[in-house]
C-alpha positions as CSV (number, residue, x, y, z in Angstrom):
1,M,-28.8,-67.8,18.8
2,A,-25.6,-67.5,16.8
3,L,-25.8,-68.1,13.2
4,D,-22.9,-69.7,11.2
5,N,-21.7,-67.5,8.5
6,T,-21.2,-70.4,6.0
7,G,-24.7,-69.9,4.9
8,F,-24.1,-66.2,4.3
9,S,-20.7,-66.4,2.4
10,S,-22.0,-64.1,-0.3
11,C,-23.9,-61.3,1.7
12,P,-25.8,-58.8,-0.8
13,E,-24.8,-55.2,-0.4
14,S,-28.4,-54.4,0.3
15,L,-27.9,-56.0,3.8
16,S,-25.2,-53.5,4.6
17,L,-26.2,-50.8,7.3
18,P,-26.0,-47.2,6.1
19,V,-23.0,-45.5,7.2
20,S,-24.6,-42.0,7.5
21,E,-27.0,-41.1,10.2
22,K,-29.0,-38.0,11.2
23,G,-26.5,-35.3,11.8
24,E,-23.6,-36.8,10.1
25,E,-22.2,-36.0,6.5
26,P,-22.3,-38.9,3.9
27,V,-19.2,-40.9,3.6
28,E,-17.8,-42.3,0.3
29,E,-17.9,-46.0,0.2
30,A,-14.9,-47.7,-0.5
31,P,-14.4,-49.3,-4.4
32,K,-15.3,-52.9,-4.6
33,D,-11.9,-53.8,-5.9
34,A,-10.2,-52.3,-3.0
35,P,-7.8,-54.7,-1.0
36,P,-9.2,-55.7,2.4
37,T,-7.2,-54.4,5.4
38,D,-7.5,-55.2,9.1
39,V,-10.0,-52.8,10.8
40,Q,-8.4,-53.5,14.4
41,N,-5.0,-52.5,13.3
42,T,-6.1,-49.5,11.4
43,F,-8.2,-48.1,14.5
44,E,-4.8,-48.8,16.8
45,E,-2.8,-46.9,14.3
46,L,-5.0,-44.0,13.7
47,G,-6.3,-43.6,17.2
48,N,-9.9,-44.8,16.2
49,V,-10.1,-42.1,13.7
50,V,-11.2,-42.4,10.1
51,T,-10.3,-39.5,8.0
52,T,-12.5,-38.7,4.8
53,E,-9.3,-38.8,2.6
54,T,-9.3,-42.6,2.5
55,A,-12.3,-45.0,2.0
56,L,-13.7,-47.0,4.8
57,P,-11.9,-50.5,4.9
58,T,-14.1,-53.4,4.1
59,K,-14.4,-56.5,6.5
60,P,-12.2,-59.2,5.8
61,Q,-13.3,-62.2,3.9
62,T,-10.9,-64.7,5.2
63,N,-12.3,-64.5,8.8
64,N,-14.8,-67.3,8.8
65,N,-15.2,-67.6,12.6
66,M,-17.4,-64.6,13.0
67,S,-21.3,-64.8,12.9
68,F,-23.5,-62.6,10.8
69,Q,-24.6,-60.8,13.7
70,D,-21.1,-59.9,14.7
71,K,-20.3,-58.7,11.4
72,M,-23.3,-56.5,11.3
73,A,-22.2,-54.9,14.8
74,A,-18.9,-54.4,13.5
75,R,-20.0,-52.5,10.5
76,E,-22.2,-50.5,12.7
77,A,-19.5,-49.6,15.2
78,Q,-17.5,-48.4,12.1
79,A,-20.3,-46.2,10.9
80,N,-20.6,-44.6,14.4
81,Q,-16.7,-43.8,14.5
82,P,-16.1,-40.0,14.5
83,R,-14.8,-38.6,11.3
84,K,-12.7,-35.3,10.6
85,K,-13.0,-32.9,7.9
86,V,-9.5,-31.6,6.6
87,Q,-9.6,-27.9,6.7
88,G,-6.8,-26.0,5.0
89,A,-5.1,-22.9,6.2
90,G,-7.0,-19.6,5.2
91,Q,-10.2,-21.6,4.5
92,E,-13.6,-21.7,6.0
93,R,-16.0,-24.4,6.0
94,G,-18.7,-24.8,3.4
95,K,-22.0,-26.3,3.3
96,F,-21.0,-29.9,4.2
97,G,-18.1,-28.9,6.6
98,W,-15.4,-29.2,3.6
99,G,-12.7,-26.6,3.5
100,R,-13.1,-23.9,0.7
101,S,-11.1,-20.9,-0.1
102,K,-12.4,-17.7,1.3
103,R,-13.1,-14.9,-1.0
104,K,-10.8,-12.1,-0.2
105,R,-12.7,-8.6,-0.3
106,Q,-11.3,-5.7,-2.2
107,R,-10.3,-2.9,-0.1
108,Y,-11.3,0.9,-1.2
109,V,-8.8,2.4,1.1
110,E,-5.7,0.2,2.4
111,K,-4.8,-0.1,6.1
112,N,-1.9,2.5,5.3
113,G,-4.2,5.2,3.9
114,R,-3.6,4.6,0.3
115,C,-6.9,4.9,-1.6
116,N,-7.2,1.9,-3.9
117,V,-8.5,3.7,-6.9
118,Q,-7.1,3.9,-10.6
119,H,-8.4,6.4,-13.0
120,G,-8.5,5.0,-16.4
121,N,-9.7,6.2,-19.9
122,M,-8.9,9.8,-19.4
123,R,-9.2,11.9,-22.6
124,E,-8.9,15.2,-21.2
125,T,-5.4,14.9,-20.0
126,Y,-4.8,18.8,-21.1
127,R,-6.2,19.6,-17.7
128,Y,-3.3,18.4,-16.0
129,L,-1.2,21.0,-17.7
130,T,-3.5,24.0,-16.7
131,D,-2.3,23.0,-13.2
132,I,1.3,22.0,-13.8
133,F,2.6,23.2,-10.4
134,T,0.2,20.7,-8.7
135,T,1.0,18.1,-11.3
136,L,4.8,18.3,-10.7
137,V,4.3,18.3,-6.8
138,D,1.9,14.9,-7.3
139,L,4.6,13.2,-9.1
140,N,6.7,10.6,-7.5
141,W,10.3,11.4,-6.3
142,R,11.8,9.7,-9.5
143,C,9.7,11.8,-11.8
144,S,10.0,14.8,-9.8
145,L,14.2,14.7,-9.9
146,L,14.0,13.9,-13.5
147,V,11.9,17.0,-14.2
148,F,14.2,19.2,-11.8
149,V,17.4,18.1,-13.5
150,M,16.0,18.4,-16.9
151,A,14.5,21.7,-16.4
152,Y,18.1,23.1,-15.6
153,A,19.8,21.1,-18.3
154,V,17.6,22.0,-21.3
155,T,17.8,25.8,-20.5
156,W,21.2,25.5,-20.3
157,L,21.7,23.9,-23.6
158,F,19.1,25.9,-25.1
159,F,20.9,29.2,-24.4
160,G,24.2,27.8,-24.8
161,A,23.2,26.7,-28.4
162,I,21.8,30.4,-29.1
163,W,25.2,31.9,-28.0
164,Y,27.1,29.3,-30.3
165,L,24.7,30.4,-32.9
166,I,25.5,34.1,-32.5
167,A,29.1,33.5,-32.4
168,Y,28.9,31.6,-35.5
169,C,26.9,33.9,-37.3
170,R,29.1,36.9,-36.6
171,G,32.1,35.2,-37.7
172,D,33.6,35.1,-34.3
173,L,34.8,31.4,-35.0
174,D,36.7,32.6,-37.8
175,H,38.7,35.1,-36.2
176,L,40.0,33.4,-33.1
177,E,43.6,34.3,-33.6
178,D,42.8,37.9,-34.7
179,E,43.3,40.3,-31.9
180,A,42.0,43.3,-33.5
181,W,38.5,41.4,-34.0
182,T,36.1,42.1,-31.1
183,P,33.8,39.1,-30.6
184,C,30.3,39.1,-29.1
185,V,31.7,36.7,-26.0
186,N,35.4,36.8,-25.4
187,N,36.9,33.5,-25.4
188,V,34.2,31.7,-27.1
189,N,35.7,29.1,-29.5
190,G,33.2,26.3,-29.6
191,F,29.9,24.9,-28.4
192,I,31.5,23.7,-25.2
193,S,32.7,27.1,-24.3
194,A,29.2,28.6,-25.1
195,F,27.6,25.9,-23.0
196,L,29.9,27.0,-20.3
197,F,28.9,30.7,-20.7
198,S,25.5,29.9,-20.6
199,I,25.6,28.2,-17.1
200,E,27.8,30.8,-15.8
201,T,24.9,33.6,-17.0
202,E,21.9,31.7,-15.8
203,T,23.3,30.4,-12.2
204,T,25.0,33.8,-11.8
205,I,28.4,32.0,-10.9
206,G,30.5,34.8,-12.0
207,Y,32.6,35.3,-15.2
208,G,36.1,34.3,-15.5
209,H,37.8,35.1,-18.9
210,R,34.7,34.4,-20.9
211,V,32.6,37.6,-20.9
212,I,30.3,39.6,-23.2
213,T,31.3,42.8,-24.7
214,D,29.5,45.9,-25.6
215,Q,29.8,45.4,-29.4
216,C,27.2,43.0,-29.5
217,P,23.4,44.2,-28.8
218,V,22.0,41.0,-29.8
219,G,24.0,39.4,-26.9
220,T,23.0,41.9,-24.6
221,M,19.1,41.2,-25.1
222,L,20.0,37.5,-24.9
223,L,21.7,38.0,-21.7
224,L,18.7,40.0,-20.1
225,L,16.3,37.2,-21.4
226,Q,18.3,34.5,-20.1
227,A,18.7,36.3,-16.7
228,I,14.9,36.5,-16.4
229,L,14.0,33.1,-17.5
230,G,16.6,31.6,-15.1
231,S,15.1,33.4,-12.2
232,M,11.8,32.1,-13.3
233,V,13.0,28.5,-13.6
234,N,14.8,28.8,-10.3
235,A,11.6,30.0,-8.6
236,F,9.4,27.5,-10.1
237,M,11.5,24.4,-9.5
238,V,12.8,25.3,-6.2
239,G,9.3,26.1,-5.2
240,C,8.2,22.7,-6.3
241,M,10.9,20.8,-4.4
242,F,10.3,22.7,-1.3
243,V,6.6,22.1,-1.2
244,K,7.3,18.4,-2.0
245,I,9.6,18.0,0.8
246,S,7.8,19.8,3.2
247,Q,4.5,17.8,2.5
248,P,2.8,16.4,5.7
249,N,2.4,12.9,4.2
250,K,5.2,11.6,6.2
251,R,3.9,13.0,9.4
252,A,0.8,10.6,9.0
253,E,3.1,7.9,9.2
254,T,3.2,8.4,13.0
255,L,-0.6,8.5,13.3
256,V,-1.7,5.0,14.1
257,F,-5.0,3.1,14.1
258,S,-5.8,0.0,16.0
259,R,-5.6,-3.1,14.0
260,N,-9.2,-3.9,14.6
261,A,-12.3,-2.2,15.8
262,V,-14.6,-3.7,18.6
263,I,-18.3,-3.7,19.4
264,S,-19.5,-3.8,23.0
265,L,-21.6,-2.2,25.7
266,R,-20.7,1.3,26.9
267,D,-23.2,2.6,29.3
268,D,-25.8,-0.1,28.3
269,K,-25.5,0.8,24.6
270,L,-23.9,-0.9,21.8
271,C,-21.0,1.1,20.7
272,L,-18.5,0.6,17.6
273,M,-15.0,1.6,18.9
274,F,-11.4,2.0,17.6
275,R,-8.3,3.5,18.8
276,V,-6.1,6.3,17.6
277,G,-2.8,7.5,18.6
278,D,0.1,9.8,17.9
279,L,3.5,8.6,18.5
280,R,5.3,12.1,18.1
281,S,5.7,14.6,21.0
282,S,4.7,17.4,18.7
283,H,0.9,17.5,18.7
284,I,-1.8,17.7,15.8
285,V,-3.6,20.9,16.5
286,G,-7.3,21.0,15.7
287,A,-7.2,17.2,15.4
288,N,-10.9,16.2,13.8
289,M,-12.2,12.6,13.6
290,R,-14.6,11.3,10.6
291,A,-15.7,7.8,9.7
292,K,-17.5,6.6,6.6
293,L,-19.3,3.4,5.9
294,I,-18.4,2.1,2.1
295,K,-21.3,-0.4,1.1
296,S,-22.9,-1.1,-2.2
297,K,-26.8,-0.7,-2.0
298,Q,-29.8,-0.8,-4.3
299,T,-32.5,1.7,-4.3
300,Q,-36.3,1.1,-4.2
301,E,-36.3,2.1,-7.9
302,G,-34.1,-0.7,-8.6
303,E,-30.7,1.6,-9.1
304,F,-27.6,-0.1,-7.9
305,I,-25.2,2.3,-6.2
306,P,-21.7,0.8,-5.9
307,L,-19.7,1.8,-2.8
308,D,-22.1,4.1,-1.5
309,Q,-21.1,6.5,1.2
310,T,-22.7,6.9,4.7
311,D,-21.7,9.1,7.4
312,I,-21.0,7.3,10.7
313,S,-21.3,9.7,13.6
314,V,-18.3,9.9,16.0
315,G,-19.6,12.7,18.2
316,F,-20.3,15.7,15.8
317,E,-23.5,16.6,17.8
318,T,-21.8,16.7,20.9
319,G,-18.4,17.8,19.8
320,D,-16.6,14.8,20.7
321,D,-15.2,14.5,17.2
322,R,-12.7,17.3,18.0
323,L,-9.9,15.5,19.6
324,F,-7.1,16.6,22.0
325,L,-4.7,14.0,20.7
326,V,-2.0,13.9,23.5
327,S,-2.7,10.3,24.4
328,P,-4.2,7.6,22.6
329,L,-7.9,7.8,22.4
330,V,-10.8,5.2,22.0
331,I,-13.3,6.8,19.3
332,S,-16.9,5.6,20.1
333,H,-19.6,5.5,17.7
334,E,-23.0,4.8,19.5
335,I,-25.2,2.4,17.5
336,D,-28.6,4.2,17.8
337,V,-31.7,4.7,15.5
338,R,-29.8,6.9,12.9
339,S,-26.7,4.5,12.9
340,P,-26.6,2.1,9.8
341,F,-25.6,-0.7,12.3
342,W,-29.1,-0.4,14.0
343,D,-30.4,-3.7,12.9
344,M,-27.3,-5.5,12.7
345,S,-26.7,-8.4,15.1
346,Q,-23.6,-10.6,15.5
347,S,-24.7,-13.4,13.3
348,Q,-25.7,-10.7,10.6
349,L,-22.3,-9.0,10.8
350,E,-20.6,-12.1,10.0
351,K,-22.5,-12.3,6.5
352,E,-22.1,-8.7,5.6
353,D,-19.8,-7.1,3.1
354,F,-18.8,-3.6,3.9
355,E,-15.9,-1.5,4.8
356,I,-15.5,1.3,7.4
357,V,-13.1,4.3,6.5
358,V,-11.8,6.6,9.2
359,I,-10.2,9.9,8.7
360,L,-8.2,11.8,10.9
361,E,-7.5,15.6,10.0
362,G,-5.6,18.2,11.8
363,M,-2.7,20.9,11.5
364,V,0.8,19.8,12.1
365,E,2.0,22.1,15.3
366,A,5.9,22.3,13.7
367,T,5.1,23.5,10.0
368,G,1.5,24.6,10.2
369,M,0.3,22.3,7.1
370,T,-2.8,20.4,7.2
371,C,-2.2,16.4,7.7
372,Q,-4.6,13.8,7.0
373,A,-4.4,10.2,8.2
374,R,-6.7,7.2,6.9
375,S,-7.2,3.7,7.6
376,S,-10.1,1.1,7.2
377,Y,-11.8,-1.9,8.7
378,L,-13.4,-4.5,7.1
379,A,-16.4,-6.7,8.5
380,E,-14.4,-9.4,9.5
381,E,-12.0,-7.1,11.3
382,L,-14.7,-6.1,13.5
383,L,-14.7,-7.9,16.8
384,W,-17.8,-8.4,18.8
385,G,-17.9,-8.6,22.3
386,H,-14.3,-7.1,22.7
387,R,-13.0,-4.1,24.6
388,F,-9.5,-2.5,24.2
389,S,-7.0,-3.1,26.9
390,P,-6.0,-0.1,29.1
391,M,-2.5,1.3,28.2
392,M,-2.1,4.2,30.3
393,S,-0.6,4.2,34.0
394,L,0.4,6.8,36.5
395,A,4.3,7.1,37.2
396,E,6.1,9.5,39.3
397,G,5.4,12.9,38.0
398,F,3.8,11.8,34.6
399,F,1.6,9.5,32.9
400,D,3.1,6.6,31.0
401,V,1.6,5.3,27.9
402,D,2.3,1.6,27.0
403,Y,1.9,1.4,23.2
404,G,2.7,-2.3,23.5
405,A,-1.0,-2.8,24.3
406,F,-2.3,-0.4,21.6
407,H,-3.7,-3.4,19.6
408,H,-4.9,-5.7,22.4
409,T,-8.4,-6.5,23.2
410,F,-10.0,-8.6,25.7
411,E,-13.5,-10.3,25.6
412,V,-16.4,-8.8,27.6
413,D,-20.0,-10.1,28.2
414,T,-22.0,-8.7,25.0
415,P,-25.4,-9.5,23.8
416,S,-25.4,-11.0,20.3
417,C,-28.7,-9.3,19.5
418,S,-28.8,-5.9,17.5
419,A,-29.2,-2.5,18.9
420,R,-32.8,-2.4,18.1
421,E,-33.6,-5.9,19.9
422,L,-31.6,-4.4,22.9
423,A,-33.6,-1.2,22.9
424,L,-36.8,-3.1,22.5
425,A,-35.8,-5.5,25.4
426,A,-35.0,-2.6,27.7
427,A,-38.2,-0.8,26.9
428,R,-40.2,-3.8,27.7
429,L,-38.1,-4.1,31.1
430,D,-38.9,-0.7,31.7
431,A,-42.5,-1.0,31.2
432,H,-42.7,-4.2,33.4
433,L,-41.0,-2.4,36.3
434,Y,-43.3,0.6,35.9
435,W,-46.6,-1.4,35.8
436,S,-45.2,-3.8,38.6
437,I,-44.3,-0.9,40.8
438,S,-47.5,1.3,40.2
439,S,-49.7,-1.9,41.0
440,R,-47.7,-2.7,44.2
441,L,-48.4,0.7,45.4
442,D,-51.9,0.5,44.3
443,E,-52.3,-2.7,46.5
444,E,-50.3,-1.2,49.4
445,K,-52.9,1.8,49.2
446,W,-56.0,-0.2,49.0
447,E,-55.1,-3.1,51.3
448,G,-52.7,-1.5,53.9
449,P,-53.6,-1.4,57.7
450,N,-54.5,2.1,57.6
451,L,-57.3,1.9,55.0
452,T,-58.6,-1.3,57.1
453,E,-58.8,1.0,60.2
454,Q,-60.5,3.6,58.6
455,T,-63.0,1.3,57.0
456,E,-63.8,0.0,60.5
457,K,-64.0,3.5,61.9
458,S,-66.4,4.5,59.2
459,T,-68.8,1.5,59.8
460,D,-68.9,2.3,63.5
461,S,-70.0,6.0,62.8
462,E,-72.8,5.1,60.3
463,S,-75.2,6.4,63.0
464,V,-76.5,10.0,62.6
465,R,-75.7,12.5,65.3
466,E,-78.4,15.4,66.1
467,G,-76.9,18.9,66.0
468,D,-77.3,22.4,64.8
469,G,-76.1,21.7,61.2
470,P,-75.0,18.9,59.1
471,T,-72.1,16.6,60.5
472,F,-69.2,15.8,58.2
473,T,-67.1,12.6,58.3
474,V,-63.5,13.0,57.0
475,G,-61.4,9.9,56.9
476,G,-63.6,8.2,59.4
477,V,-63.4,11.0,62.0
478,T,-66.6,13.3,62.6
479,N,-65.9,16.8,62.5
480,T,-68.0,20.0,62.5
481,Q,-68.9,22.0,59.6
482,D,-65.9,24.2,59.8
483,Q,-63.7,21.2,59.0
484,S,-65.5,20.4,55.7
485,I,-63.5,22.7,53.6
486,V,-60.3,20.6,54.5
487,G,-62.1,17.3,53.8
488,E,-63.5,18.4,50.5
489,Q,-59.8,19.5,49.3
490,N,-58.7,15.9,50.2
491,G,-61.5,14.4,48.1
492,S,-62.4,12.0,51.1
493,V,-65.5,13.6,52.6
494,T,-68.4,12.1,53.4
495,T,-71.7,14.2,54.1
496,D,-74.4,12.6,56.3
497,Q,-77.4,14.7,57.0
498,S,-80.3,13.6,59.1
499,E,-83.7,12.7,57.9
500,S,-85.4,14.2,60.4
501,E,-83.8,17.5,60.0
502,A,-84.3,17.4,56.5
């Protein structure tokens, strides 16, 4: 029976149906002073989707032709409409499905191999001067070039000032026009000429009309000192620049690692895999691969160890860590009992916070210097249930490597449980198969047709036969005493001796 809504012109708020049901998030109610809108037109414009950014429209109060039950049904229909949660780019869903900013983990080692560690509050800086050669080599190129230029400029200026001081003290500058005067250095009439003479002496360019005379023993000793110190400066600075130029740091730029690491089954075992390749034709001699797990932990005594390093085996026991890096290789870490990922499942991997650092070391074939390439993988960069795409094909007379598929992966069927659970399931399956096969063999042994025939024959031969000696029944067949030894070895001998003969 339809009810007229004139008697319910002012419906209390307590009669309104709840807008949230089980499994749905609560929706904010519209303010009481919000202007009414047409619900049907709103549904047509938005495609029957109500977003959480706007409040739910209230029922128009001007329509007096609808009954109270129709109003209640309309409100229930509005409450059951699907709602969207606005999720911004680079955000993850929170507790109620709302978008929230994802915390970015600080890398210990960058993808390009740079260690993201800065040393501060170092008070013993004099230790850098004890190894000045390594300090100069470790400087960046701007500082190295500055030190290189300043080393020569300072020595030239220093000895130029000494040559000028000698000429000034001897009075050579006061007898420039006196031809009878023998100066220490000919044609040195000022600081510029003394500076040029210092450059000519240290660099052994060759003297022009400025030359030292034999009337100046102090100048002779200074000339020897400058020649020796100049040779030492040349050897030191040229050595620093040569070592810096020949450093194999840029060689590591052509050693590439895959963008992501994958976890999938290999030989029925969960394995963590990543790919490494060399872009150059010259090979890395004696390439060796290592991997470290960087993760903070707390000991049983309550000690907190930040960024604890744990070895990840990539074939050290079997020698698989020594690579012949001619073509791209997939490095595999088998997740076994000794692995730090033994108890980690796919769901736990999404919650973990760690970093895997991979290190490739080897000797450059062209220069013979040791090279090291590094990279890292965060927990979100590990793809569970993926495998690397093949990138090598056989061409006419050679193998073709397509580096366009170096970072490509594809999904494969992989259990989401941990390696421990997978091993337990495999052990249960093996035990079940073992006991089922053994029980089946026992059934065939005891319930087979041969045993039934043997039982029938044994019942027929229960009568005792008279003879010179006792008779033996082996497998249901009566034999003489000379066959008893074979029957005893088979374990199925039945001895039947007559009572009368006994």
